[in-house]
C-alpha positions as YAML, in Angstrom:
chain: A
units: angstrom
residues:
- id: 1
  name: UNK
  ca: [-14.94, 19.57, -18.32]
- id: 2
  name: UNK
  ca: [-11.83, 18.55, -16.09]
- id: 3
  name: UNK
  ca: [-13.92, 15.48, -14.67]
- id: 4
  name: UNK
  ca: [-14.43, 14.23, -18.17]
- id: 5
  name: UNK
  ca: [-10.60, 14.17, -18.83]
- id: 6
  name: UNK
  ca: [-9.63, 12.27, -15.69]
- id: 7
  name: UNK
  ca: [-9.53, 8.60, -16.39]
- id: 8
  name: UNK
  ca: [-12.45, 6.19, -14.89]
- id: 9
  name: UNK
  ca: [-11.23, 4.62, -11.22]
- id: 10
  name: UNK
  ca: [-10.51, 1.05, -13.01]
- id: 11
  name: UNK
  ca: [-8.71, 2.73, -16.12]
- id: 12
  name: UNK
  ca: [-5.70, 0.58, -17.24]
- id: 13
  name: UNK
  ca: [-3.65, 3.42, -17.02]
- id: 14
  name: UNK
  ca: [-1.10, 3.90, -14.12]
- id: 15
  name: UNK
  ca: [-2.38, 6.77, -12.52]
- id: 16
  name: UNK
  ca: [0.93, 8.11, -11.05]
- id: 17
  name: UNK
  ca: [1.82, 8.67, -14.86]
- id: 18
  name: UNK
  ca: [-1.58, 10.55, -15.59]
- id: 19
  name: UNK
  ca: [-1.04, 14.05, -16.84]
- id: 20
  name: UNK
  ca: [-3.77, 16.62, -17.69]
- id: 21
  name: UNK
  ca: [-2.90, 19.91, -19.72]
- id: 22
  name: UNK
  ca: [-4.26, 22.60, -17.64]
- id: 23
  name: UNK
  ca: [-3.75, 26.33, -18.22]
- id: 24
  name: UNK
  ca: [-0.99, 25.60, -21.06]
- id: 25
  name: UNK
  ca: [0.75, 23.27, -18.79]
- id: 26
  name: UNK
  ca: [1.13, 19.78, -18.58]
- id: 27
  name: UNK
  ca: [0.74, 18.79, -15.25]
- id: 28
  name: UNK
  ca: [0.55, 15.32, -13.16]
- id: 29
  name: UNK
  ca: [-2.71, 14.62, -11.37]
- id: 30
  name: UNK
  ca: [-0.96, 12.97, -8.53]
- id: 31
  name: UNK
  ca: [1.40, 15.63, -7.90]
- id: 32
  name: UNK
  ca: [-1.66, 18.31, -8.25]
- id: 33
  name: UNK
  ca: [-3.40, 16.43, -5.23]
- id: 34
  name: UNK
  ca: [-0.39, 16.65, -3.07]
- id: 35
  name: UNK
  ca: [-0.77, 20.53, -3.45]
- id: 36
  name: UNK
  ca: [-4.07, 20.15, -2.09]
- id: 37
  name: UNK
  ca: [-2.95, 18.06, 0.88]
- id: 38
  name: UNK
  ca: [-4.40, 14.80, -0.66]
- id: 39
  name: UNK
  ca: [-1.79, 11.97, -0.52]
- id: 40
  name: UNK
  ca: [-1.92, 9.14, -3.00]
- id: 41
  name: UNK
  ca: [-0.36, 5.54, -2.18]
- id: 42
  name: UNK
  ca: [0.30, 3.41, -5.19]
- id: 43
  name: UNK
  ca: [-0.03, 0.53, -6.66]
- id: 44
  name: UNK
  ca: [-2.22, -0.15, -3.74]
- id: 45
  name: UNK
  ca: [-2.90, 1.55, -0.18]
- id: 46
  name: UNK
  ca: [-0.64, 2.77, 2.53]
- id: 47
  name: UNK
  ca: [-0.60, -0.89, 4.35]
- id: 48
  name: UNK
  ca: [0.89, -2.40, 1.25]
- id: 49
  name: UNK
  ca: [3.22, 0.42, 0.79]
- id: 50
  name: UNK
  ca: [4.31, -0.50, 4.54]
- id: 51
  name: UNK
  ca: [4.62, -4.28, 3.78]
- id: 52
  name: UNK
  ca: [7.18, -3.49, 0.84]
- id: 53
  name: UNK
  ca: [8.97, -0.76, 2.86]
- id: 54
  name: UNK
  ca: [9.35, -3.33, 6.12]
- id: 55
  name: UNK
  ca: [8.90, -7.04, 4.62]
- id: 56
  name: UNK
  ca: [11.21, -8.45, 7.40]
- id: 57
  name: UNK
  ca: [8.72, -6.88, 10.02]
- id: 58
  name: UNK
  ca: [5.47, -7.43, 8.31]
- id: 59
  name: UNK
  ca: [6.07, -10.59, 6.30]
- id: 60
  name: UNK
  ca: [7.39, -12.65, 9.33]
- id: 61
  name: UNK
  ca: [5.10, -14.63, 11.96]
- id: 62
  name: UNK
  ca: [4.99, -12.78, 15.29]
- id: 63
  name: UNK
  ca: [5.18, -15.76, 17.67]
- id: 64
  name: UNK
  ca: [4.99, -13.52, 20.60]
- id: 65
  name: UNK
  ca: [1.53, -12.94, 19.84]
- id: 66
  name: UNK
  ca: [0.89, -16.76, 18.40]
- id: 67
  name: UNK
  ca: [0.56, -15.74, 14.90]
- id: 68
  name: UNK
  ca: [0.22, -18.64, 12.60]
- id: 69
  name: UNK
  ca: [0.73, -16.66, 9.43]
- id: 70
  name: UNK
  ca: [-0.90, -17.00, 6.24]
- id: 71
  name: UNK
  ca: [-2.61, -20.08, 6.17]
- id: 72
  name: UNK
  ca: [-1.98, -23.11, 3.61]
- id: 73
  name: UNK
  ca: [-5.19, -24.48, 2.54]
- id: 74
  name: UNK
  ca: [-6.39, -21.15, 1.00]
- id: 75
  name: UNK
  ca: [-7.67, -21.57, -2.70]
- id: 76
  name: UNK
  ca: [-4.72, -19.28, -3.87]
- id: 77
  name: UNK
  ca: [-2.16, -21.70, -2.19]
- id: 78
  name: UNK
  ca: [-3.63, -24.92, -3.07]
- id: 79
  name: UNK
  ca: [-3.62, -24.49, -6.85]
- id: 80
  name: UNK
  ca: [-0.68, -26.78, -8.65]
- id: 81
  name: UNK
  ca: [-1.26, -24.46, -11.61]
- id: 82
  name: UNK
  ca: [0.39, -21.06, -10.92]
- id: 83
  name: UNK
  ca: [-1.46, -19.04, -12.82]
- id: 84
  name: UNK
  ca: [-4.84, -19.98, -11.14]
- id: 85
  name: UNK
  ca: [-2.95, -19.23, -7.78]
- id: 86
  name: UNK
  ca: [-2.14, -15.71, -8.79]
- id: 87
  name: UNK
  ca: [-5.52, -15.29, -9.97]
- id: 88
  name: UNK
  ca: [-7.02, -16.56, -6.83]
- id: 89
  name: UNK
  ca: [-4.50, -14.13, -4.80]
- id: 90
  name: UNK
  ca: [-5.30, -11.36, -6.86]
- id: 91
  name: UNK
  ca: [-9.24, -11.82, -6.25]
- id: 92
  name: UNK
  ca: [-8.50, -12.42, -2.42]
- id: 93
  name: UNK
  ca: [-6.68, -9.17, -1.96]
- id: 94
  name: UNK
  ca: [-8.13, -6.80, -4.74]
- id: 95
  name: UNK
  ca: [-11.71, -8.24, -4.52]
- id: 96
  name: UNK
  ca: [-14.48, -8.30, -6.53]
- id: 97
  name: UNK
  ca: [-14.74, -5.90, -9.63]
- id: 98
  name: UNK
  ca: [-11.12, -5.85, -9.54]
- id: 99
  name: UNK
  ca: [-9.31, -5.43, -13.11]
- id: 100
  name: UNK
  ca: [-6.59, -7.87, -12.26]
- id: 101
  name: UNK
  ca: [-3.18, -7.20, -11.94]
- id: 102
  name: UNK
  ca: [-2.99, -3.88, -13.86]
- id: 103
  name: UNK
  ca: [0.09, -2.28, -12.42]
- id: 104
  name: UNK
  ca: [3.63, -3.62, -11.07]
- id: 105
  name: UNK
  ca: [3.24, -4.52, -7.36]
- id: 106
  name: UNK
  ca: [6.85, -4.80, -6.85]
- id: 107
  name: UNK
  ca: [9.38, -7.89, -5.86]
- id: 108
  name: UNK
  ca: [7.93, -10.60, -3.94]
- id: 109
  name: UNK
  ca: [4.52, -9.26, -4.68]
- id: 110
  name: UNK
  ca: [2.83, -12.76, -4.09]
- id: 111
  name: UNK
  ca: [4.54, -13.13, -0.59]
- id: 112
  name: UNK
  ca: [3.09, -9.39, -0.02]
- id: 113
  name: UNK
  ca: [-0.25, -10.01, -0.98]
- id: 114
  name: UNK
  ca: [-0.11, -13.24, 1.08]
- id: 115
  name: UNK
  ca: [0.77, -11.58, 4.27]
- id: 116
  name: UNK
  ca: [-1.43, -8.44, 3.33]
- id: 117
  name: UNK
  ca: [-4.58, -10.34, 3.43]
- id: 118
  name: UNK
  ca: [-3.27, -12.12, 6.63]
- id: 119
  name: UNK
  ca: [-2.40, -8.74, 8.29]
- id: 120
  name: UNK
  ca: [-5.45, -6.67, 6.86]
- id: 121
  name: UNK
  ca: [-8.39, -8.66, 5.45]
- id: 122
  name: UNK
  ca: [-8.56, -11.84, 7.76]
- id: 123
  name: UNK
  ca: [-10.60, -11.58, 10.86]
- id: 124
  name: UNK
  ca: [-7.88, -10.01, 12.57]
- id: 125
  name: UNK
  ca: [-8.32, -6.59, 14.28]
- id: 126
  name: UNK
  ca: [-6.51, -4.35, 11.68]
- id: 127
  name: UNK
  ca: [-5.80, -1.50, 14.31]
- id: 128
  name: UNK
  ca: [-4.18, -4.06, 16.70]
- id: 129
  name: UNK
  ca: [-2.12, -5.56, 13.54]
- id: 130
  name: UNK
  ca: [-0.97, -1.86, 13.16]
- id: 131
  name: UNK
  ca: [-0.07, -1.50, 16.55]
- id: 132
  name: UNK
  ca: [2.02, -4.79, 16.93]
- id: 133
  name: UNK
  ca: [3.75, -4.24, 13.44]
- id: 134
  name: UNK
  ca: [4.51, -0.35, 14.34]
- id: 135
  name: UNK
  ca: [5.83, -1.76, 18.12]
- id: 136
  name: UNK
  ca: [8.29, -4.28, 16.12]
- id: 137
  name: UNK
  ca: [9.28, -1.55, 13.74]
- id: 138
  name: UNK
  ca: [10.52, 0.71, 16.65]
- id: 139
  name: UNK
  ca: [12.18, -2.11, 18.41]
- id: 140
  name: UNK
  ca: [14.16, -3.13, 15.11]
- id: 141
  name: UNK
  ca: [15.27, 0.24, 13.80]
- id: 142
  name: UNK
  ca: [16.18, 3.85, 15.03]
- id: 143
  name: UNK
  ca: [14.30, 7.07, 14.19]
- id: 144
  name: UNK
  ca: [16.63, 7.71, 11.21]
- id: 145
  name: UNK
  ca: [16.65, 3.99, 9.93]
- id: 146
  name: UNK
  ca: [12.66, 4.58, 9.81]
- id: 147
  name: UNK
  ca: [12.69, 7.54, 8.06]
- id: 148
  name: UNK
  ca: [14.68, 6.03, 5.47]
- id: 149
  name: UNK
  ca: [12.50, 3.10, 4.94]
- id: 150
  name: UNK
  ca: [9.32, 4.69, 5.05]
- id: 151
  name: UNK
  ca: [6.81, 4.76, 1.68]
- id: 152
  name: UNK
  ca: [7.74, 8.05, -0.02]
- id: 153
  name: UNK
  ca: [4.17, 9.09, -0.11]
- id: 154
  name: UNK
  ca: [4.09, 8.86, 3.84]
- id: 155
  name: UNK
  ca: [7.27, 10.72, 4.06]
- id: 156
  name: UNK
  ca: [6.08, 13.54, 2.05]
- id: 157
  name: UNK
  ca: [2.63, 13.47, 4.18]
- id: 158
  name: UNK
  ca: [4.57, 13.54, 7.49]
- id: 159
  name: UNK
  ca: [6.75, 16.58, 6.12]
- id: 160
  name: UNK
  ca: [3.42, 18.21, 5.10]
- id: 161
  name: UNK
  ca: [1.92, 17.36, 8.63]
- id: 162
  name: UNK
  ca: [4.83, 19.04, 10.28]
- id: 163
  name: UNK
  ca: [4.52, 22.25, 8.14]
- id: 164
  name: UNK
  ca: [0.72, 22.47, 9.04]
- id: 165
  name: UNK
  ca: [1.35, 22.00, 12.73]
- id: 166
  name: UNK
  ca: [3.87, 24.66, 12.99]
- id: 167
  name: UNK
  ca: [1.75, 27.12, 11.09]
- id: 168
  name: UNK
  ca: [-1.03, 26.43, 13.66]
- id: 169
  name: UNK
  ca: [1.72, 26.63, 16.65]
- id: 170
  name: UNK
  ca: [2.81, 30.15, 15.38]
...
């Protein structure tokens, strides 16, 4: 059975690298999902991918809206011991039941995690955060610059949406 060959959700294996022998061919699961219009964002979700693509927008206080940014005093920022700080930050972002920092979260991941928590996990309105960040992106970049900086998975998804929309119109 194919489902028995797919790693568990909390597997230590990087899902982007998981291949499955099927029909005599080795197929990458993530690539195969895209052929069915299912897009995978890694190492976390599309919000994290956007933070990594546009840190100069997502990781700065928006003083126009009175943002304070990630506040001092959270457990992950109080610990003198870096290991404890990192562990607390991972737990705050990945939540209960996480297997820890299993994959590479990119350069500046600690800053990105703090801002991810602030923008998308605090008591703020997630939709409002998205709208503000998109407005800032549009005010700082032209459409070609935005396309060049977008996460790859979002670019592939946009191309597919356009293809599907054109089929409907025709």
